Backbone bond lengths (Angstrom), bond angles and torsions (degrees), N, CA, C in turn:
res aa  C-N    CA-C-N  psi(-1)  N-CA   C-N-CA  omega(-1)  CA-C   N-CA-C  phi
1 X - - - 1.325 - - 1.531 112.54 -
2 X 1.331 122.68 114.84 1.573 114.69 179.39 1.541 107.75 -78.47
3 X 1.397 110.66 148.84 1.532 116.76 172.96 1.461 112.20 -77.17
4 X 1.310 114.69 143.30 1.555 121.51 176.94 1.392 108.57 -65.36
5 X 1.315 120.01 160.53 1.378 122.82 173.04 1.609 106.07 -86.62
6 X 1.414 112.68 109.06 1.413 119.80 -172.09 1.555 109.46 -70.25
7 X 1.343 118.69 -20.60 1.469 119.38 174.44 1.560 112.71 -58.90
8 X 1.273 115.63 -26.24 1.527 118.47 177.75 1.612 110.67 -64.85
9 X 1.288 114.11 -28.29 1.502 115.95 -176.75 1.565 103.12 -71.09
10 X 1.349 125.44 -39.84 1.457 124.79 -179.29 1.528 107.93 -64.60
11 X 1.309 115.31 -45.91 1.441 121.16 178.96 1.673 112.99 -59.69
12 X 1.440 111.74 -41.94 1.484 116.20 179.52 1.513 107.03 -65.01
13 X 1.241 114.54 -43.56 1.549 116.50 -178.48 1.478 111.70 -61.46
14 X 1.369 121.55 -38.83 1.385 119.99 178.97 1.583 111.15 -72.13
15 X 1.343 114.60 -39.65 1.498 111.88 -177.03 1.524 110.54 -67.79
16 X 1.324 119.99 -34.32 1.474 123.80 179.89 1.591 109.71 -68.84
17 X 1.344 115.32 -35.06 1.520 119.08 171.27 1.400 118.01 -70.01
18 X 1.343 119.35 -39.47 1.431 124.12 -179.14 1.546 112.71 -85.21
19 X 1.327 116.43 -38.39 1.501 118.49 -178.58 1.492 112.51 70.13
20 X 1.354 112.87 27.09 1.499 118.64 -175.04 1.523 107.11 -159.36
21 X 1.386 116.64 126.69 1.417 118.64 174.07 1.561 112.30 -64.92
22 X 1.306 120.61 -39.45 1.440 123.22 172.62 1.462 117.03 -56.63
23 X 1.432 113.61 -50.76 1.535 115.58 -179.57 1.513 107.72 -69.34
24 X 1.355 124.17 -34.83 1.390 123.15 -177.53 1.652 109.50 -69.67
25 X 1.290 113.35 -30.36 1.525 118.10 174.16 1.487 113.20 -66.94
26 X 1.317 117.38 -43.64 1.437 124.52 178.34 1.588 110.78 -60.68
27 X 1.336 114.96 -46.23 1.399 123.17 -178.99 1.617 114.48 -65.37
28 X 1.340 113.64 -30.37 1.496 121.16 -176.90 1.506 107.53 -100.85
29 X 1.314 117.32 3.34 1.491 124.50 174.16 1.551 104.50 61.11
30 X 1.331 120.23 46.10 1.403 125.35 173.59 1.524 113.05 -119.40
31 X 1.292 116.83 167.66 1.520 117.00 174.86 1.649 104.27 -88.20
32 X 1.348 107.34 155.86 1.424 117.04 -176.64 1.579 108.78 -54.94
33 X 1.311 118.94 -49.35 1.539 119.81 178.11 1.556 108.96 -53.46
34 X 1.441 121.44 -49.34 1.339 122.55 -177.82 1.633 111.56 -60.90
35 X 1.305 113.02 -35.32 1.426 115.14 -179.62 1.647 108.27 -73.46
36 X 1.195 118.29 -29.86 1.497 121.24 174.00 1.575 110.35 -66.87
37 X 1.222 112.48 -42.97 1.515 115.87 175.56 1.454 113.91 -64.03
38 X 1.314 116.75 -36.63 1.469 120.60 171.72 1.513 111.85 -59.25
39 X 1.409 110.36 -46.38 1.517 109.27 178.43 1.496 116.54 -63.70
40 X 1.217 118.09 -28.78 1.392 124.55 173.84 1.522 113.02 -65.77
41 X 1.322 118.69 -34.41 1.395 123.25 177.61 1.599 109.99 -77.32
42 X 1.416 115.58 -33.79 1.370 114.10 176.32 1.629 112.47 -66.41
43 X 1.389 114.17 -37.57 1.494 120.29 -176.61 1.588 105.34 -67.12
44 X 1.298 119.53 -33.35 1.379 118.99 179.86 1.520 113.12 -74.24
45 X 1.336 114.83 -35.12 1.498 122.68 178.18 1.583 110.39 -71.84
46 X 1.253 116.92 -39.73 1.440 122.36 -177.16 1.591 112.72 -82.80
47 X 1.305 109.84 -33.50 1.559 114.46 -172.69 1.371 112.43 79.75
48 X 1.477 119.58 29.43 1.361 117.11 176.84 1.511 104.71 -152.62
49 X 1.403 116.42 152.98 1.578 119.52 178.93 1.399 113.44 -49.05
50 X 1.370 115.78 -43.90 1.521 124.41 -175.05 1.562 109.54 77.45
51 X 1.213 116.94 -59.89 1.560 122.14 177.48 1.588 107.10 -131.03
52 X 1.383 103.84 132.84 1.527 113.20 -174.61 1.588 107.68 -135.78
53 X 1.289 111.36 150.51 1.568 116.47 -170.18 1.465 108.77 -74.12
54 X 1.356 113.71 142.43 1.377 126.23 178.84 1.487 109.76 -139.68
55 X 1.353 119.82 79.06 1.380 125.41 -162.15 1.396 112.27 73.27
56 X 1.419 112.85 -124.19 1.584 117.35 -179.56 1.617 112.55 -91.15
57 X 1.446 112.41 -1.23 1.384 118.93 -179.33 1.540 118.42 -108.30
58 X 1.268 118.10 168.19 1.402 122.34 174.58 1.673 107.26 -108.09
59 X 1.381 111.23 136.54 1.536 109.61 179.00 1.458 103.88 -123.52
60 X 1.341 118.61 159.03 1.602 122.38 175.62 1.455 108.84 -79.88
61 X 1.332 111.60 143.98 1.361 120.57 177.88 1.636 108.75 -77.94
62 X 1.305 120.23 166.47 1.464 120.28 179.19 1.594 112.40 -59.03
63 X 1.362 109.80 -33.77 1.522 114.88 176.96 1.480 111.36 -64.40
64 X 1.380 116.26 -42.12 1.547 123.59 175.24 1.471 109.36 -55.94
65 X 1.325 115.48 -50.61 1.476 118.44 -174.60 1.574 111.84 -67.26
66 X 1.274 112.89 -30.03 1.434 117.57 168.10 1.428 119.05 -62.57
67 X 1.331 113.82 -38.91 1.513 117.88 -177.82 1.513 111.71 -86.30
68 X 1.327 119.13 -15.12 1.486 121.26 -167.14 1.472 115.77 -53.95
69 X 1.395 117.15 -46.05 1.459 122.10 -178.66 1.384 111.66 -69.77
70 X 1.363 117.81 -40.56 1.455 119.70 178.85 1.478 113.14 -65.91
71 X 1.387 115.98 -40.47 1.443 117.54 178.05 1.553 112.88 -64.03
72 X 1.317 116.73 -37.21 1.393 120.38 -178.15 1.517 111.40 -64.91
73 X 1.407 113.40 -43.88 1.472 124.67 178.83 1.485 107.03 -54.56
74 X 1.334 119.15 -50.80 1.465 122.71 -173.99 1.431 111.51 -64.98
75 X 1.384 119.48 -42.35 1.516 118.32 179.58 1.493 107.67 -69.05
76 X 1.399 127.39 -38.67 1.315 123.90 175.84 1.531 116.32 -58.47
77 X 1.441 115.04 -40.05 1.405 121.79 175.12 1.520 110.67 -61.21
78 X 1.295 119.47 -43.87 1.515 124.31 179.21 1.577 109.31 -63.10
79 X 1.332 113.90 -36.34 1.505 114.54 -175.81 1.538 109.48 -71.64
80 X 1.390 115.15 -39.29 1.388 119.69 179.04 1.530 111.99 -66.90
81 X 1.250 116.73 -32.84 1.550 125.95 179.48 1.598 106.40 -61.10
82 X 1.310 114.80 -52.98 1.464 118.80 -170.73 1.592 110.92 -88.95
83 X 1.260 121.60 -9.88 1.424 121.63 175.78 1.547 110.61 -121.22
84 X 1.265 120.29 24.68 1.468 121.50 -174.03 1.452 108.88 -65.95
85 X 1.200 125.36 -27.80 1.488 129.26 -176.43 1.582 107.30 -70.84
86 X 1.336 118.57 -26.68 1.362 115.99 -173.12 1.482 108.71 -81.44
87 X 1.377 121.49 -7.51 1.506 124.11 -174.24 1.531 100.43 -122.00
88 X 1.322 128.02 26.30 1.360 129.68 -175.76 1.490 113.71 -59.24
89 X 1.210 117.70 122.20 1.575 121.50 172.23 1.488 116.59 -83.71
90 X 1.321 113.73 80.90 1.304 116.05 179.40 1.551 119.06 -65.05
91 X 1.275 114.88 -27.08 1.436 124.70 179.27 1.576 106.65 -67.07
92 X 1.302 118.35 -33.66 1.382 120.35 -173.99 1.595 115.52 -95.60
93 X 1.295 110.90 2.74 1.519 117.44 -174.49 1.542 108.17 -76.09
94 X 1.285 117.01 136.04 1.408 129.40 175.46 1.547 106.84 -116.92
95 X 1.353 117.13 102.47 1.387 119.73 -178.93 1.530 111.14 -156.21
96 X 1.332 117.03 148.28 1.494 121.12 171.29 1.339 113.13 -104.72
97 X 1.273 121.77 121.77 1.457 131.14 -176.82 1.501 108.38 -95.26
98 X 1.368 119.21 116.65 1.457 125.65 -179.57 1.497 108.25 -95.99
99 X 1.434 117.58 119.43 1.426 119.86 179.47 1.538 110.97 -118.49
100 X 1.341 120.31 134.90 1.454 116.87 178.08 1.517 105.52 -103.43
101 X 1.247 116.86 125.99 1.662 118.72 -178.18 1.586 103.43 -160.35
102 X 1.249 110.24 156.40 1.484 115.41 -178.17 1.583 104.07 -81.36
103 X 1.450 112.09 172.04 1.488 117.67 -173.83 1.449 111.33 -62.29
104 X 1.311 123.24 -29.75 1.466 128.84 -174.24 1.479 106.51 -58.73
105 X 1.377 113.52 -49.43 1.439 114.66 -176.96 1.380 114.32 -73.95
106 X 1.446 117.58 -37.98 1.533 120.17 -173.32 1.558 109.83 -64.72
107 X 1.346 116.02 -35.51 1.392 117.21 178.90 1.579 117.11 -56.55
108 X 1.291 109.07 -37.09 1.501 113.65 -174.46 1.551 113.96 -98.05
109 X 1.284 113.90 -28.19 1.473 116.89 178.67 1.527 116.73 -87.64
110 X 1.336 114.89 -33.93 1.479 110.65 -178.09 1.563 117.51 -48.77
111 X 1.369 112.20 -53.83 1.486 113.55 179.79 1.512 116.60 -58.50
112 X 1.372 116.29 -38.68 1.480 112.81 178.32 1.529 112.21 -71.49
113 X 1.398 116.39 -40.94 1.466 118.00 178.72 1.567 110.53 -53.43
114 X 1.438 113.58 -48.89 1.381 117.21 -172.59 1.567 110.30 -66.05
115 X 1.341 118.34 -32.84 1.566 119.81 169.09 1.433 109.04 -51.14
116 X 1.405 120.21 -49.08 1.376 124.93 -178.00 1.579 114.88 -60.77
117 X 1.381 109.56 -46.82 1.500 118.67 175.60 1.558 108.16 -56.99
118 X 1.303 116.39 -52.75 1.449 115.60 -178.05 1.509 117.17 -58.02
119 X 1.419 115.46 -25.58 1.437 120.53 -178.35 1.488 108.00 -89.54
120 X 1.317 126.03 -33.28 1.466 124.60 -167.73 1.508 109.70 -120.02
121 X 1.300 122.02 -32.50 1.409 122.95 179.07 1.545 112.58 -137.85
122 X 1.377 116.16 71.58 1.378 123.69 -166.93 1.620 112.89 -67.67
123 X 1.283 118.09 -15.91 1.477 123.11 177.65 1.511 113.57 -90.64
124 X 1.335 116.00 -2.88 1.488 115.08 179.42 1.421 113.55 -96.26
125 X 1.461 115.87 162.11 1.400 119.98 -176.16 1.651 107.19 -129.83
126 X 1.330 114.26 150.74 1.443 117.04 172.75 1.454 109.25 -108.68
127 X 1.377 110.50 141.29 1.529 119.13 177.00 1.408 107.56 -131.19
128 X 1.434 117.41 117.91 1.451 119.96 -173.62 1.620 99.47 -104.57
129 X 1.320 118.90 139.70 1.443 129.08 174.10 1.526 106.03 -127.01
130 X 1.491 107.38 144.84 1.536 110.08 -173.93 1.547 110.67 -73.05
131 X 1.348 111.24 165.07 1.438 120.04 173.71 1.463 108.82 -68.98
132 X 1.343 117.65 160.64 1.356 124.08 174.17 1.409 113.26 -132.27
133 X 1.385 123.76 159.21 1.501 127.50 -170.69 1.489 112.37 -99.37
134 X 1.383 117.20 12.73 1.420 120.47 177.15 1.584 109.11 -129.93
135 X 1.260 116.07 161.50 1.515 116.20 -178.60 1.552 104.97 -91.83
136 X 1.295 111.93 113.43 1.451 114.51 -177.87 1.495 109.37 -117.43
137 X 1.340 121.84 18.71 1.416 130.45 169.04 1.608 105.46 52.09
138 X 1.303 115.03 43.28 1.490 116.26 -177.74 1.549 113.07 -67.73
139 X 1.347 120.12 -29.64 1.461 122.38 174.55 1.522 108.32 -72.37
140 X 1.214 120.22 -43.80 1.491 119.22 -173.45 1.485 109.25 -76.35
141 X 1.395 120.86 -28.20 1.437 118.51 176.90 1.490 116.37 -95.09
142 X 1.383 114.92 17.79 1.396 125.04 178.08 1.507 117.59 56.06
143 X 1.361 115.05 36.88 1.400 117.46 -176.59 1.604 108.35 -90.65
144 X 1.394 112.12 -24.66 1.425 117.16 176.25 1.597 109.86 -132.51
145 X 1.316 116.96 150.40 1.429 117.15 175.39 1.561 117.30 -89.06
146 X 1.397 112.40 -22.26 1.489 109.42 178.63 1.563 103.17 -155.39
147 X 1.302 111.12 144.25 1.534 117.88 171.85 1.558 106.81 -110.14
148 X 1.317 110.85 131.47 1.499 113.64 178.14 1.664 105.91 -125.06
149 X 1.255 113.03 120.63 1.518 115.21 -179.22 1.498 107.12 170.10
150 X 1.399 111.48 -162.17 1.432 122.41 178.52 1.514 114.38 -126.94
151 X 1.277 120.22 20.17 1.478 124.89 -175.95 1.497 111.64 -80.00
152 X 1.218 121.57 135.51 1.464 118.89 170.64 1.548 112.25 -79.47
153 X 1.297 113.28 -176.52 1.554 112.65 172.61 1.470 111.48 95.23
154 X 1.451 120.91 12.02 1.367 121.78 -178.76 1.573 110.66 -72.03
155 X 1.304 116.60 154.76 1.469 118.82 173.24 1.549 111.63 -52.58
156 X 1.439 111.95 137.72 1.523 109.80 -176.22 1.380 121.41 -61.40
157 X 1.428 115.52 -12.17 1.534 116.22 -179.61 1.424 112.15 -99.39
158 X 1.405 113.46 3.56 1.434 116.23 -176.60 1.556 110.73 -65.71
159 X 1.346 113.83 141.50 1.565 120.24 175.53 1.511 106.50 -92.10
160 X 1.419 117.10 143.33 1.422 115.36 -173.86 1.621 106.94 -140.71
161 X 1.183 112.07 154.68 1.527 120.45 -179.54 1.608 107.09 -138.52
162 X 1.285 113.51 129.16 1.561 123.22 177.22 1.524 103.65 -69.19
163 X 1.398 111.15 131.41 1.465 117.66 178.93 1.509 111.86 -105.30
164 X 1.426 119.03 -44.52 1.404 123.92 -178.07 1.547 109.77 -172.33
165 X 1.290 113.44 146.73 1.600 114.05 174.53 1.581 103.19 -89.13
166 X 1.404 113.26 155.18 1.342 122.61 174.10 1.417 113.05 -151.37
167 X 1.324 121.04 178.37 1.394 126.40 -174.23 1.524 110.03 -155.85
168 X 1.376 117.93 164.48 1.489 123.21 172.45 1.455 109.19 -82.89
169 X 1.372 113.89 136.71 1.431 122.13 171.07 1.505 106.55 -131.39
170 X 1.437 119.70 162.11 1.423 121.48 172.48 1.456 112.87 -85.98
171 X 1.317 113.91 161.78 1.504 119.62 177.14 1.531 104.70 -148.58
172 X 1.446 112.42 137.49 1.387 122.75 -175.35 1.482 110.86 -154.85
173 X 1.341 123.94 170.61 1.460 125.27 176.08 1.469 105.91 -64.79
174 X 1.310 116.57 149.77 1.433 120.34 -175.14 1.642 113.65 -65.27
175 X 1.285 115.50 -27.26 1.442 116.21 178.27 1.552 113.50 -99.16
176 X 1.340 117.02 23.82 1.350 124.52 179.34 1.582 109.47 -61.94
177 X 1.348 117.77 136.74 1.523 119.19 -179.78 1.505 110.29 -60.92
178 X 1.307 124.05 -19.60 1.461 122.80 178.75 1.524 109.26 -61.39
179 X 1.257 121.74 -22.09 1.412 126.00 179.15 1.540 111.91 -83.59
180 X 1.296 119.71 2.09 1.376 119.89 -172.34 1.552 109.56 -90.60
181 X 1.272 120.51 -5.42 1.433 126.14 177.00 1.413 112.81 -153.40
182 X 1.383 116.43 -176.67 1.570 121.78 170.42 1.424 111.91 -51.15
183 X 1.407 116.37 133.76 1.505 121.38 -175.06 1.670 98.07 -90.93
184 X 1.355 115.54 104.94 1.410 118.39 178.21 1.539 105.83 -109.69
185 X 1.368 114.85 168.85 1.553 116.11 177.13 1.552 109.70 -59.33
186 X 1.415 114.42 -36.56 1.433 114.59 -174.55 1.575 110.83 -66.84
187 X 1.332 118.15 -40.67 1.387 121.26 -177.52 1.530 108.67 -76.32
188 X 1.384 118.51 -35.02 1.467 116.89 174.30 1.523 111.98 -59.12
189 X 1.332 119.64 -43.97 1.398 123.73 -177.65 1.501 111.24 -71.04
190 X 1.267 122.90 -22.94 1.477 125.79 -179.05 1.493 116.19 -63.86
191 X 1.425 119.36 -28.11 1.385 121.80 -169.71 1.514 109.11 -99.69
192 X 1.304 118.04 147.28 1.449 124.63 177.42 1.530 112.18 -54.63
193 X 1.361 113.79 142.18 1.583 111.91 -169.57 1.677 105.32 -136.95
194 X 1.393 107.04 164.17 1.452 115.90 178.57 1.555 108.47 -107.92
195 X 1.230 116.99 138.68 1.455 121.07 175.23 1.622 106.82 -114.08
196 X 1.317 114.70 115.39 1.518 119.35 179.55 1.554 105.76 -91.70
197 X 1.266 118.45 119.18 1.516 121.21 178.99 1.530 107.89 -154.84
198 X 1.416 117.56 124.32 1.402 116.72 172.40 1.473 118.31 -65.87
199 X 1.396 116.02 -14.97 1.421 122.69 177.85 1.538 111.56 -95.67
200 X 1.303 114.01 -3.24 1.554 117.57 174.55 1.570 109.49 85.52
201 X 1.276 119.83 15.83 1.363 122.37 178.74 1.452 119.00 -72.31
202 X 1.324 118.77 139.71 1.568 115.30 179.82 1.489 107.47 -102.27
203 X 1.302 123.46 -7.61 1.515 127.20 -179.40 1.440 110.13 -109.22
204 X 1.325 110.85 151.13 1.575 117.68 173.94 1.508 106.71 -163.27
205 X 1.372 110.46 -164.84 1.469 120.73 178.97 1.596 112.57 -52.25
206 X 1.166 119.01 -38.42 1.582 121.09 178.45 1.429 111.00 -59.85
207 X 1.330 117.57 -43.35 1.399 123.59 178.04 1.529 115.11 -63.49
208 X 1.371 112.35 -37.49 1.478 116.13 177.96 1.497 109.02 -69.52
209 X 1.332 119.96 -30.38 1.478 117.23 -177.65 1.486 108.54 -80.48
210 X 1.302 117.80 -38.18 1.470 121.67 174.70 1.535 115.46 -57.06
211 X 1.352 113.12 -38.65 1.418 122.24 178.31 1.511 112.91 -59.76
212 X 1.443 112.98 -43.75 1.474 114.82 177.79 1.588 112.70 -57.93
213 X 1.323 117.36 -25.67 1.397 119.96 178.86 1.560 112.01 -95.15
214 X 1.326 119.10 9.97 1.433 122.88 178.88 1.627 113.27 74.36
215 X 1.390 112.63 24.08 1.353 115.36 -179.71 1.497 113.04 -117.57
216 X 1.350 114.62 156.93 1.524 124.58 179.13 1.451 112.62 -124.29
217 X 1.298 114.01 130.29 1.470 119.94 177.82 1.512 111.50 -78.14
218 X 1.379 119.53 141.27 1.428 123.20 179.37 1.498 110.66 -95.54
219 X 1.342 122.10 81.94 1.441 126.81 -177.50 1.571 107.42 -79.17
220 X 1.219 114.70 120.12 1.548 121.27 179.42 1.519 107.83 -111.10
221 X 1.291 124.54 -19.04 1.400 121.07 -172.88 1.499 110.09 -145.36
222 X 1.340 120.38 130.49 1.370 127.59 177.75 1.542 111.80 -122.51
223 X 1.304 116.44 122.10 1.412 125.42 -175.94 1.570 113.85 -130.40
224 X 1.321 115.49 159.36 1.443 116.19 179.95 1.505 118.10 -92.09
225 X 1.324 120.44 -1.88 1.441 124.73 175.15 1.507 117.16 -148.64
226 X 1.351 114.79 155.65 1.485 119.02 -170.67 1.573 113.34 -80.69
227 X 1.374 113.12 -45.93 1.437 118.57 -173.98 1.434 114.52 -64.80
228 X 1.253 121.37 -32.23 1.499 123.61 -177.89 1.625 103.70 -79.71
229 X 1.290 119.78 -25.74 1.421 119.12 -172.98 1.439 108.36 -85.92
230 X 1.340 124.23 -17.88 1.526 124.23 172.98 1.410 117.09 -44.60
231 X 1.415 111.24 -43.92 1.438 114.57 -175.48 1.505 119.06 -69.03
232 X 1.376 112.72 -14.00 1.356 117.67 -179.86 1.600 112.18 -76.62
233 X 1.303 115.88 -10.61 1.441 124.57 179.56 1.474 112.17 -78.58
234 X 1.326 120.35 -25.00 1.470 126.67 -158.00 1.566 104.18 -70.19
235 X 1.281 119.24 -38.08 1.595 115.33 -177.05 1.569 105.27 -129.12
236 X 1.287 114.20 50.29 1.600 121.29 170.61 1.420 112.34 -153.08
237 X 1.219 112.83 177.55 1.533 121.49 -177.87 1.561 107.01 -107.73
238 X 1.291 116.76 23.75 1.388 125.70 175.93 1.462 112.18 -67.75
239 X 1.422 122.01 145.00 1.535 120.65 175.25 1.573 100.65 -119.01
240 X 1.321 112.70 142.67 1.448 122.92 177.66 1.339 116.18 -119.35
241 X 1.391 120.59 103.86 1.493 119.56 169.07 1.506 109.94 -70.08
242 X 1.299 110.08 135.49 1.574 114.93 -168.45 1.528 110.05 -147.62
243 X 1.239 126.24 141.63 1.480 123.98 172.23 1.531 107.67 -61.31
244 X 1.351 110.66 137.49 1.449 119.49 -173.52 1.595 110.57 -60.19
245 X 1.393 115.56 -35.12 1.423 113.10 -175.36 1.697 113.18 -72.32
246 X 1.356 108.38 -11.66 1.492 109.16 172.41 1.488 117.00 -70.72
247 X 1.407 115.15 -7.70 1.399 120.81 177.25 1.524 111.00 -98.11
248 X 1.246 120.22 8.41 1.520 124.07 -171.51 1.585 110.00 -43.24
249 X 1.268 115.84 -52.97 1.465 114.50 -170.14 1.653 105.01 -127.89
250 X 1.256 122.45 22.00 1.369 128.10 -178.71 1.606 110.54 -68.63
251 X 1.442 113.13 -28.30 1.452 119.16 -178.33 1.518 108.65 -61.36
252 X 1.358 118.96 -29.45 1.459 118.03 -177.16 1.593 116.23 -74.60
253 X 1.289 110.77 -8.30 1.493 113.83 -179.63 1.437 112.01 -85.86
254 X 1.266 116.80 -15.58 1.563 120.58 -179.62 1.525 116.91 57.20
255 X 1.306 113.27 44.84 1.428 120.44 -174.53 1.590 113.09 -83.06
256 X 1.357 119.73 -3.71 1.400 120.15 179.06 1.484 111.77 75.50
257 X 1.334 118.81 33.77 1.550 121.98 179.53 1.513 108.29 -111.23
258 X 1.353 115.73 162.36 1.340 124.35 -175.93 1.598 114.02 -143.83
259 X 1.200 115.80 132.80 1.520 117.88 -176.30 1.438 108.50 -97.96
260 X 1.322 113.61 160.14 1.502 123.85 -178.19 1.496 114.52 -155.15
261 X 1.308 115.66 149.88 1.441 120.24 179.66 1.502 108.34 -72.52
262 X 1.398 113.40 132.35 1.493 118.25 177.97 1.600 103.88 -77.08
263 X 1.311 119.04 127.31 1.400 122.21 -177.24 1.569 113.68 -78.99
264 X 1.350 111.29 55.19 1.473 117.05 178.00 1.455 109.65 -142.61
265 X 1.381 119.89 154.03 1.469 121.01 -177.56 1.501 112.18 -80.64
266 X 1.287 119.78 64.65 1.500 125.60 179.37 1.455 108.52 -78.64
267 X 1.383 114.39 135.84 1.520 120.19 173.60 1.385 115.78 -72.67
268 X 1.336 114.26 128.33 1.598 118.97 171.01 1.584 105.75 -59.33
269 X 1.341 115.18 170.23 1.418 120.67 176.21 1.567 106.18 -149.66
270 X 1.328 110.99 166.57 1.456 123.70 -175.70 1.463 108.52 -105.54
271 X 1.376 113.14 135.74 1.446 116.91 170.20 1.651 108.65 -100.89
272 X 1.231 114.27 127.93 1.464 119.25 -174.64 1.477 119.31 -115.03
273 X 1.249 132.44 167.72 1.282 131.68 155.64 1.519 111.21 -116.08
274 X 1.374 111.57 145.07 1.571 117.14 -171.31 1.437 103.62 -138.34
275 X 1.423 115.92 149.90 1.402 124.83 178.82 1.488 108.46 -151.60
276 X 1.220 112.27 165.71 1.567 120.66 176.72 1.499 110.67 -83.53
277 X 1.411 115.83 136.65 1.538 117.34 177.49 1.437 112.89 -50.86
278 X 1.216 124.57 -24.21 1.551 117.74 178.98 1.472 112.95 -60.31
279 X 1.360 116.32 -14.33 1.528 118.33 -178.03 1.475 114.38 -104.59
280 X 1.326 109.46 -1.86 1.486 117.54 -174.26 1.558 117.84 -52.47
281 X 1.272 114.48 -35.57 1.505 120.67 176.15 1.489 115.50 -112.53
282 X 1.345 111.30 11.01 1.504 112.35 179.20 1.478 107.30 -76.46
283 X 1.270 122.04 122.99 1.493 125.66 -171.77 1.549 111.55 -58.36
284 X 1.388 120.07 -49.33 1.348 123.08 178.36 1.492 117.77 -59.02
285 X 1.433 114.43 -34.56 1.382 122.44 179.83 1.545 107.99 -70.87
286 X 1.405 112.53 -45.46 1.424 114.98 178.87 1.599 111.75 -58.02
287 X 1.338 117.30 -42.74 1.410 118.35 169.88 1.395 120.02 -50.36
288 X 1.424 115.50 -49.21 1.442 123.28 175.70 1.460 113.70 -59.15
289 X 1.347 123.63 -41.17 1.431 123.62 178.12 1.536 110.56 -71.35
290 X 1.226 120.67 -37.17 1.473 123.76 175.07 1.461 105.90 -61.60
291 X 1.271 121.25 -47.07 1.495 121.44 -175.77 1.509 112.47 -62.86
292 X 1.359 114.83 -45.45 1.506 123.05 177.22 1.508 108.48 -52.44
293 X 1.406 114.18 -56.08 1.476 123.25 -176.94 1.518 112.31 -54.68
294 X 1.415 114.17 -40.26 1.472 122.23 -180.00 1.521 110.24 -65.26
295 X 1.377 113.12 -53.19 1.536 120.90 -176.32 1.508 109.25 -55.27
296 X 1.446 114.81 -44.90 1.444 120.48 178.13 1.547 115.36 -55.32
297 X 1.416 109.76 -45.38 1.442 117.81 179.15 1.567 112.39 -62.78
298 X 1.358 117.66 -39.45 1.346 117.18 176.15 1.385 120.17 -77.31
299 X 1.296 117.41 -23.06 1.578 121.92 175.73 1.431 102.10 -72.79
300 X 1.488 124.66 -42.33 1.378 121.47 -175.63 1.461 113.53 -67.14
301 X 1.386 118.94 -32.01 1.438 124.01 -176.00 1.606 105.82 -76.64
302 X 1.295 117.21 -40.38 1.446 117.08 176.17 1.479 125.18 -76.71
303 X 1.358 116.29 -5.11 1.405 126.61 178.58 1.576 114.49 -65.64
304 X 1.308 117.62 137.97 1.481 120.52 172.01 1.597 110.22 -132.23
305 X 1.313 113.49 140.92 1.447 119.35 179.61 1.558 112.59 -57.44
306 X 1.399 112.34 144.74 1.403 117.29 172.27 1.498 110.97 -83.15
307 X 1.382 112.33 108.71 1.539 116.42 -179.28 1.465 114.27 -113.53
């Protein structure tokens, strides 16, 4: 059984609404002869004249009048199907968005994202899950909606968007003796330090750069997260290398900490958001990605150095 040309439904609906081949042609951006040929195809498909002459005008046949409401309904259904995203009811959406990000980002983003959800999607929920050190294909297997971070090794088909650039800076208590003179690589390496590593590693790019200068860092503490480690600086001489974006709103806490530039040629890096192509045209997911990007931009713009 061959499928009918469904374009004829649209043309029939327009013809019945306009009651004129010329008017229907203008509405469908066709020439009058092309519209007449379309009417001929409709007549053949339906088995009815559809429109007949009454003086100088065309009038619908009883069969056409019988079909009019049904045709209109079918065309409206098709229109809603193909343009459903344009009338997306975000306020009525009930959905849990799962985001993978490290605790540096969660601390600053969660509150702002929740404010946006409460305003635009009050029935939705955010669920943050921690980063992992292995490739578990979480995006591909639909375990997470969005990855936010700087880790490599994403699925090759993943779509990405740059959120902001960042770099490593140092953090110490405000009255740390490091600030009594010029911060050189030698003085930086002389003080006890913290290494933050989910894998428990004490070495990293900082140690590689120090080694080129014949220097060795004195790592006294290894921890899995940045935010919990910050409090270890308050009553010690520890130095903490930390991503600059981790300090976005730390100044508001009044902890008596100060940041400084690490005197080494460390490469800056990009924080991205990544998602699976299955969500590329999902309206709710597009809203989420746009909201994450906007929140990051606002947080970057509103951040001040800890001095």
